N, C-alpha and C positions, 0 to 999 in steps of 0.2 A: 630493585625496590618497586619500580613502576609496574612491573609485571605482577608482583605480589598484590599491589593495591588494586589493580584492575581485576585480578582474580577474586579478591575478597569481595569486591562490589558485585561481581557477577554471581558469586555463590550465594550471597544473601540478599539478592535483589527483591525477593518476595517478602522480606521482613520489615517493610516500612510501617512505622507506627501510624495509628489512625489520626493522630494529631496533625500530621502533615497534610492529610486530605482536608481536614477541617480548616487549616490555615489557607490552603489553596482555594477552597471555596469562598472564604471571606475575602481574600485578595481579588478573586474574580468578580465578586459582587461589588467591591469598591471600584474596580476598573469599569464595570458596567455603568455604575452611577455617574462616574466622571465622563464617560463617553456620551451618556444620555444628556447630561448638562451641556456639554460642548455642542452637541448636535442641536439641542433646543435653542441655545444662544445663537448659533449660526443661522438657524431657520428664522428666528425673530429678526435678526439684522437684515437678512435678505428680504423679508416681508416689508420691513420699514423702507428699504430702498425702492421697492416696487409700489409702495402704497400710493404715492402721488400719481403714478401713471394709471393705476387701476381706478382710483377715485373719479377721475375725469370721465372715463367711459362707462362706468358702472353705477356710481352713486347718483349721478344726475338722472339716470333712467329708472333705477329700481328703488332709490331712496333708502338704501341700506349701506352699512359699512362693511365692505368685503373683507376687511382685515379681521373682524370679530368672529365671523363664522369659523374659519379654519383654526383660529387660536382656541376657540371653545372646544372644537372637536379634538384638537391636538392635546388639550389638557386631559380629556378623557382617555385618549390613547396612552398618554404619559403615565397616568395613574395605573393603568393596566400593566404597563411595562415595569413600574416600580414593584408591583405585586409579583411579577415574574422574577425580578431580581431577588426579592426577599425569600421566595420559595420557588425555585426553578422547576421543581417536579410537580407543582400544583397547577396543572393545565386543565381546568374544569370547563365544562360545557358553557357555563355562564360567561366565562371570560371570552371564549371563542364567539359566543353570540354577540357580545359587546363589540368585538372587533368586526364581525360581519355586518352589524348594523351601521357601525361607523363607516365601513367601506361603502355600503350602499348609499349612505347620506352623501359622502364625498363624490361618488360617481354622478349622482343626480345633479348636484350643484355645479360641478365642474363641466358637465355636459351642457348645462344651460348657460353658463357664463362664458366659457372660453372655447367651446367646441368639445368634441367627444374625448374624454380622458378618464383615467382610472387612477385611484390612489391606493397604494398598499402601505402597510405599516410594518416597520421593523424596529423593535425596542421603542415604540411610541413615536417614531419619526415618520411623518407622511412622505411618501415618494410618489411624485406625479409622473404618470406615463401616458403619453398621447397615442391615441389609436390611429394607425396609418389610414390614408384615404381609401386604399383599396379594400378595406374591411367596412362594409356597409352596415352590418348589424352584428355587433360584438356578441350579443346574447345567443345568436344562432350558431356560433362557431362550435364545431365538434372536434374534440381532441381524441386521438387514437394512439395506441402505442406504435412505435415505428415498425416497419416491416423488416428492417435490418435487425439482426441479433449478433451477439458477440460470442466467439468461441476462442478459449484460451489457446494461444499458439506457442508462446515461449515465455519462460521465466528467467530473468537475469538476476543473478545474485545467489548467495549462500550464507547461512547464518553460522559463522564460526567465531564471531567476536565474543559472544557470551554463552555459548553452548558447547558441550563436549560429547564425544562418542556419538556423533550424528552423521557418519559417512560409512556406508556399507556397500558391498558388491553382491548383487543377486546372481542366481544361477543363469539368468537370461543375459548376462553381460551388461546389465544396467547398474549404474551407481545410483543409490537412493540416498537422498538428503532432503533437507527442508529449508524453507524461508517463508516468513509471514505465515499465512494459513494454508500453504500449499506444500505437499510432499512431492518432490520432483523425482522422476525415474529417467535418468539420462543415460542413453546407450553410448558408451565411451568410444566405440568404433564407428557406429553409424551416425553419430552426432544427431540423434533425435531425442525428443522428450515426450514423456507421458506424465499425467498429473493426477494425483489423488486429492480431491477437493471437498471432502466431507467434514472438514473441521470448520468450526465457527469462529475461532480465534487463533492466536499465534501458536504454532506447534513448538514444543519445548524439548521433546526427547523422542528417541527413536531406537528400535532394536529389531532384529530379524530373527525369525524362527529357525530352528536347526535344519528344516527342510529348504531354507533359503528361498522360499516362495512367500510365505506369510510374513506380514509386517505388523508390528504394534507401534502406534504413535500416540503420544499424549499431548494435550494442549493446556494452555493457561486459561484462567478464568477471565472473562471480559465483561463488558457492560453493553446493553443495547442502547438505542437512541434515546430512550426515556430514563437512562441511568440505572436500570434494573440489572443486577448481576446475572451473568450467564455462567452456568455451572460447568466446571471442567470435567473431562472424561478421557478414556483411552479407547481407541478404535483398533481392533484386530481386523486386518483386511488382506485380501488376496492380491498380490502384486501382478499376477498375470491377467486378471479380469477387472481389477480395481473395484471389486465388490466388497462391501463391509460385511464381515462375518460376525463380529460381536462388538457391542458397545458396553464398556465396562466402567463402573464406578460413577455413573451419573447421580449426583446428589450426595456422593460419599466424600470426594476429595475437596480440599479447601485451597483456594487461591490458584492452584495449578498443579500439574503433574511434573515432577522434577526428574525422575529416573524410572526406567522400565527395563525388565529383563525376563527372557524366557528361560525355563529350565531345560537342561540338555539330557540328563541321564534317562528321563522318561519320555523322550521324544517331544518335548515342548508341551507337556500337559498343563503346566502351571505358568502363571505370569506374576512377577513380583513388581509392585508399584510403590513409589515413595512420593508423597505429595509435598506441596510447598507451605503447609501450615506451620505454625510455631513449633509443634511437636514433631513435625516431619513423620507423619504416620506411615508405617510400613505395613502393607497388606499383600496377601497372596490370594490369587484368584484362579478358579478352574476355567481354563480357556474354552473348553467345549461347552460348558453350561453357562458361563458368564457370571458365576456366583462367587461370593467371597468365601475363602477358606478360613482365613484368620487375619487378625489385625492387631498391631501393637504400636505404642509410641516409640519412636526411634531415638531422637535427641533434639535438643533445642538449638544445636549448632547446624550450620549448613551441611547438607549431604550432597556429594558430587557424583557418586556412582553406586550401583548395586549390581550384583551378579550371583547366580547360582553356581555352586561347585559343579563343574562339568561331569564329575563321576558320582556325585551324590546330591540328589535334589532336596535333601533335608538340611543341607548346609548352605547358608546365604552369607554374603559378605557385603558390608557397606563401608564407605569411607567418606571423609569430608574434612571439615575444619577441626584440626587437633584430635582426630580420632580415627580408629579403624575398629569395627565391630564384627565379630564372628557369631552368626546366629544359627541356632539349631531348631528345626521344625519337628515337633514331636507331639502326638496326640492332639493335634489341632491348635497348638499354642507355640509361641516363639520365645526362646530364651537367648540371651546374648552374653558374650564374654568380650571384654575389651582387650585389644592388643597391648602387650606390655613392652614399653620402650627400654626399660632397664637402664643400662649405662649409656645408651645412645641419646643424643639430643632429640627432644621431641619437636618435630617440625610444626609450623603453624598450619600447614595444609597437607593432607594426603590427597594428592590430585587424582590418582588413577591406580588401577591394579590389574593384574592378569594372573592366570594359573599356569604354572610351568607343567611340563610333561611328567615331572616327578611328583606332582601334587602340591608343591610349595606355592606360596602366594608371594608375588613380587609387586611392590608398590613404588610409585614415583611420587616424590614430595617436593615441597616448595624450597627445600635446601639444595636441590639438584642431585639428590641421592636416590639410588635404587636399593630398597630394603628387601631382604629375603626373610620371609616369616615361616616359622615352623611350630609344630606342637611339641611341647615338652612338659614333664612333670613340674608342678608348682613347687618352688623353693620357699619354704616358710621363712627361712632366715633372711632371704633377700627381698621377698615380696610381701612379707607380713603374714599374720595369722589368717587373713582372708583368702589366701591362695589355696584353693582346694582343687584336687584333680589335675587334669591337664590344662595348661595355659598356652597362649599363643605369644611367642616372643620372637625378637629379631635374631636371626641366625647369622646374618652377614650384611654388611653395608658396603655399597659400591658407589664410588664417586662417578657421576655420569655427565652432568651439564652444569654450566654457569647459569644460575637462576633455576626456575622451576622445571620439573619434568612434567609436562602436560599430558603426555599420552604414552602408552606402552602397547605393543602389538606382538603377539606370539606367532611365529611362523611354524609351518608343519614339521620341519625337521628339528625343532627345538630352539632355533635361533630366536633372538629377541630384537625388536626395533624400539627405539625410544626417541621421542621428540621433545626438543628443548624450547623454553620460552625466551629467555634473554639472549642466548647464543644462537637461536634459530637453526639448530643443527638436527639432523637425523643421523642416528648412530645405530649400526648393526652390531649386535653382541652375539658371541658364541653361547652354547648351552651352559658353559661354566662362567658366563659373564666376563669374557675377555673381549675388548673392542676389536672389531674386524675392519669395518669401513665406516666412513662418515661423509656427509654432504651438508652444505650450508644453503639454506633458503634465504636469500638476501632481501628481496624487495617485496615480499608478500606477508610479512609479519611472522609471529611465533607459530610453531607447529601445534595445531590443536588436536588433530587426530590422524591416524595412519591406517590404511586398509591395504591388505595384500591382494594383488591381482593374480600373479602366477608364480610367486616365489622370487622373482627378480623385479618385475614392474610393480610400482606402488601408486596409490592415490593418497594425496596428502591434503587435508583441510587446514587452513591457516586462520589466524585471528584477524586478518585483514579481508576476511570474507572471500577467499579464493580457494579453488580446488586445483591442485597440481597433479600432473601425471609424468612419470619418468622413472629412471633407474639411477643407481649410484654412479655408474660409468658414464651415462649420457646426460645426466642432469635432469632438471624438471622444468616443465612448461605449464603455463596456466591454461586449463580447459574451461574453467568457470571463474568469472570475476564479477565484482560488484563494489558499490560504495560501502563505506564503513560508518557513516554518520548520516544525520537527517538530510534529506534532499528536497529542493524546492524548484530549481531551474530546469526547464525542459523545453526544447525547441526541435522542430523537424525541418529537414532540408527541403527547399522548395522544388527540387527536381530529382533527387536521388533517394535511395532507400537508406537514409542515414538520419540519426537523431543525436542530440547532445544533451547531457545531464550535468548538473553541478550541485554542490551542496556544502554542508558544514565541514566536510572532511578536506576542503580546499582542493578537491580534484575536479577537473573538467574532463569528462569522458565522451568520446565520440563512438557510437555504436552503429553496427550494420544490421538492419532488420532482415535482410534477405539471408545473410550467412550466419545470423545469430551470434555475433561475436563482437568483442571490443576492438575497434580499429586502432585507436590510440588514446593516450591519457597523458595529461600534464598536471602538475601541482602548482597552485598559485600561492601567493603570500597571504591572501585573505580568502575567506570562503565566499563562493558565488551563490546568488539567490535568483537570478533571472538571466535569460539569454534569448537571442533571436538571430536567425540567419538573414543575411542580406539577400534580396531577391535574385541576385545573380549567382548565388551559391558559392562564391569564392571566399567570403569571410563570414565570421560570426562575432557578435558583440556579447560580452558577458558582464553583467552588473554585479558589483561586490557589496560587502557589508559596510564599507566605510565611505561610500559615495563615489568611489573609483569605478570606472568601467574600462574594459579592455577590448581591443579588436584583435582577433586571432586569424591568422592565415591557415586555411584548411590543408593546404599542400605542405607548407614548411612547418606548420604547427608552432609558429613563432608569434610573439606579440608585436603587432605592427603599429598600434596606437594605444595611448594610455591617457585617459582624461579623468577629471574629478569634478563632480557637481555636488556642492554642499558637503556636509560631514556626517550625514545619516545614510542608512542603508537604502539601496535601490531595490525597487519592487517589480519593475516591469521595463522591458526594452522592446520597442516595436518599430520596424522599418515601414515606411510608406509603400504602397503597392509597386510604384515604379523605382523604389530604392533611392529617391532623391533626398529624402528626409529620414532622420532617426529621432524618435521620441523616447525620452528617458524619464520614467516616473520614479519619484523619490519619496522617502518618508519625511522630507522637509516641506511637504504639501505642494511642491512645484513640479511642473512637467517641463523639462528642458528639451528644446527642439534644435537639431543640428542639420546643416546642409551637408549632403554626402556627395563627394566627387571622387574621381579616379577609381571607379569600380569598387567603392566601399573602403578605400584606403586613406582618404583624407576627409577630415571633419572640421567644420567651423560653426560656431554658435550662431543660430538664426534668431532665436527668441526664447521667451520663457512664459509659460502659461501660469498665471497667478490668479487664484480665485477659490481654490479648495480650502476648506477649514480643517481638513485632516489629511493624513497621509494617502498617497495614491496607491490604489490596489490593482486596477486593471485599466487598460485603454485599448482603443481600436481606431484604425484609420478608415475614412470613407474610400469608396472605390476610385474616386477621382483624385485622391491624395491631398485634398484641400482642407479637410475637417478632421477633428479628433473627438471621439466620445470617451469619457473617462469616469471611473468610479473611485470613491474614496472611502476611508475607514469609518466615516460617519454617514455612509449610505447616500451620498450625493451622486446625482447623474448630471454632469455638465458637458457642454459642447463648446468646441473651440474652432475659431476661424484661423487656421494656420496661414493660409494665403494672404489674409488680411492683416497679418502681424500678430498672430497668436492671441487674438482677442476673444474674450468670453462672449458667447452668444446669449444675450439676456432672454430673448424669446425662444424658449426651447420648443415651442409648438412648431416652429419652422423646420425643425430637424426630424419631424415624425416620419417623413417619406424618404429620408436620405438612406442610400444603400451603403452598406459597410463591407469592406474588403475581407475582414475577419470579424468574428464575434466571440470575444473572450470576456467581455464585461458581464459580471454576474447579475447586474441590475439593468433592466431594460424591458420595454414592452414585449419584445419578441421572446424573452426567456422568463417572463414573470411566473409562468406555470411551474417552473422547476422548484420554487420555494414551497415548503410545507407550512401548514398553519402552525403558529407558535414559534417559528424560526427566530433565532436571536441575532441573525446577521452574520455570524461567523460559521454557520453550519455548512455553507458551500465555500470551498476554498478556490475552486477554479471550474471553468467550463470552456468548451470549445465547439464551435459549429463546424460541421464537415464542409469540405470544399464544394461538394454538390449542393449544399444548403438544404439538405433533407433531414438531417438529424443533428442533435446537440448532445454532447457527452458532458456529464457533470461529476465532479469529484467532491465528496462530502467529508464531514468530520467523523462519520460513523463507519469508516473502513470500506465504503461501497462506491461503486461507479454506476451511474444511471445513464440510460439512453432514452432520450425524449425525441418526439417528432419536432421538427422545426418548420415554421415558428411554433412557439409554445406559450401563448399569451393568456391561457385561462388556468385558474387555480385547480389543484387536484388533478393535474394532467396524468394520464396513465403512462407508464414507462416500464422498461426492462431494468432490473436491478441485478448487479453482479458483485459477488464477494471474492475474496482472495487476499486482499491486503489485511495486515494485522495492526495497522496504525492509520491515522488520518491520511486520506489520500490528498496529496498536495498539488498535483497537477495532472492534466490530461491533454493529449494532442493527437490529431490525426496525421497520418503520413501524407505525403504529397499527392498520392492518387486515391486516398481514402481506402486503401486496402487493409490497413490495420489501425487500431487505436492503441496508443501507449498511455499507461497510467503508472504513477509512481507513488509509493507510500513515503511517509515522513520518517518515523523512527524505525520502521521495519526494513529500510534500505532495499526495498524490492521494486523491480520494474516488471510490469506485466505487459506483454504484447499480445493483443487479441485480434483475430481476423473477423471479417464480416461474413455472416451467413444470411442470405436473402431468400425469403419464401416467394417464389415467382407468382403464385396465385394471389396471395395477399398483396403483393406489390402492384399487380394490375388493378386490384380493388382500390388500393391507395391512390393510384393515378386517376381513377375514375372519380373519386370523391374529393380530390384536391383542386381548389380553384386555380385557374391559370395553367392547367396541364392538358392532357389529351382530350378531356371532355369538351373543351372549347372548340376543338378542331373536328368533332364528329360531323357537324353539318357540312363542312367543307369537303371531307374525304370519307364518306360513309363506307364505301366498298373496301378501301385500304384499311380502315380501322377494323372492320369486321374480320378481314383476313388475319390481321395481326392478332386480334383478340382470340380468334379460333386457334391459331397456332399455339398461342400461349396456353389456352385452356387445354388443348390436346396434350401438350408437353407436361403440364401439371398433373393431368389425370394419369398419364403413363408413369410418371415418377411416383405418384402416390401408390398405384397398384404394385409397382416394383418394390417399393419399400415395404408394403404389406407382405409380399412374398418372402422377402428376406427376414422379416420379423415374425414369420409363421402366423401372422394374423389371418391371412388367406393362404391356405396350404396349396391349392391348385387353382391357377388362373389360366384356363385355356386361351389360345390366341383368338378364338371366335368370340369368347366373352369380352376379351380386351377390345376387340374391334367393335362389338355392339355397344359397349360402354362409351367408347370414344365417339361413335356415331351419334348417340343420343346427347352426349355432351356438346357436340358441335351444333346439333339442332337447337338445343337449349340456348346456346350462345347466340345463334342467329335470331332466335325469337326475342332474346333480350335486346339485341341491337336494334 
């Protein structure tokens, strides 16, 4: 029953009524208003507490009330925020001008009263950020995009939970499947990946051409950051070159593309597409021209699969909820006949079908049966007066599985493979449907799809987002694994190529970035939301949804400590740089600080940071391990003196020059530029500064990862933006040596591992224009600097010319020309120095 319920939801996931979206919008607006009121109240209380101290030093000199000016400006910002809540898509220039003028006013007053500081507004709340002492003139700061760029290296995960027929084997020996917005080509023997990344939202379906080189993939409809809908489409692309050959259906499909299929009898001349609209429109397209051949309404019920008859491209079959339709393409139009169940019980779902070598159609249904369909003359007595001509009826019923039959796979010799849902079995059947062999897949969920490798070896996709490889005799092992529900917790090992993830599926997974595999996994009683490695690398702490947090031993994989702080979910775990303290941020507005001894195996409560008026979202330790910087849900930035007894530092100005061991707080002077104008405060879920302190990576709510230069204190800072996720990006982290960046999506259950690509020439320019770098040492070591810059410039020139040769931009580059170019480049470098 559970399998049927899951399948029903996945089949009709695109049919949500519009009223649900309206109710969600109203609920979000109410939550925004409540949050705004809470933040305003907290701000007012804090100002009252500081009023007495400010009046003595300011009012006596200036004869003004310092409390009135900020409140007046705050009221303007609050009215703007209320306007945003009522109409979130109305971001007019007038509103932005008001915010900009308010920002300028606050900057001037704050600079005059308390020293150089800046205020930014999020949902009407003013956030004060003090400019560090080493920045003499804030207005003269220049922001540039970082010289580092990201290149997708590996994709962890597979979407088998709610998609079907999405695992194929290409002629190159690569398995092709998808997750999030990426189609992955994984070589099963070499264990390498390539990626097709031309989709703008989640890929929902996949099929391969009869030549086993071309691939068609369809995506769902999404929305951009302004809430405007993005239209779905199908891409036909070459798997050997990853070049897009055709884009089909842009502006035609609604909600998304549910199923695609190439024709076989005419060598793949046509492509059949079914979209996710209410009528599930069925359309046939010319693959070479990219034009629509015909289109017709299919059914109001969910459609799970579509295929051309391999021997006749004029016959198409679709199946889904309570139906199987046999379509005939003639004279540019499609006509259908419904399969007749007759004396057999009509199943709730026809899950899948294949064509036998004899031309019959075999279907797998939710009752666990394999039905054999054939064409026979219509019997008026049995079927009624409407039965004209030939009809498609059930010729035979074969009991196959307990629960649903999720997939069928026809082998070359006529044998059949079936995959079960509830019983999680793979069964091999003879040509006359006699069972021959079977194997149970125990720990990886129901069988979602099966692909034949060589007649004996199989690839199996499962509902727990795993891909298995093996045989009936030797069993199956996982070659691809992933989470099965929303993920939030991400931590990287301090000295090894290892990272940890946790999420709503209650799994804690430890991955190896070098070998691209899952090292080990354990299941908890509750779902995990945050984690952090102890600096010694021996243990890791995981925060759970109920206020509990666990300490796991990385060697034994066992829980060595179990503690509880409050009864609300934990949002952040962070060890101090030397590992002597652990800070636990909770949704009960407190930060719990623990003493850590015995190499991370023993913990004792040290204190509690009490002062936030909303739940803790992020926190970081200072490099000396004595202070904490924290953010909360109402956009507060507070500082704490841990060494002094977890006391709140009232004068935040004193923390402006403090150095931080990590930087994951989304609010702060050094990362102010990552926020876009009109941000509502939840647009950025996480950020992380690299260990080299050169770049900061940002995870946003619009499925993107951004790379900014660090520090990034000015608005509208240029950045590099990267797509790939199909859901809000919940977390980002750098590996211990900054060789890779890890990002993970929420609902897409996808982990992307990206490597850094550095442009040497621009890196040198960056060093020259960055304060506190090489440029300060030029007067001390002019000859050494000139030599280093010359070598760098020469290397960059050679690399550029070589790349031009390979790209056929410069067809012939003789050695003499290369030498002349290098010589003049060196002269220009010396002249510059």
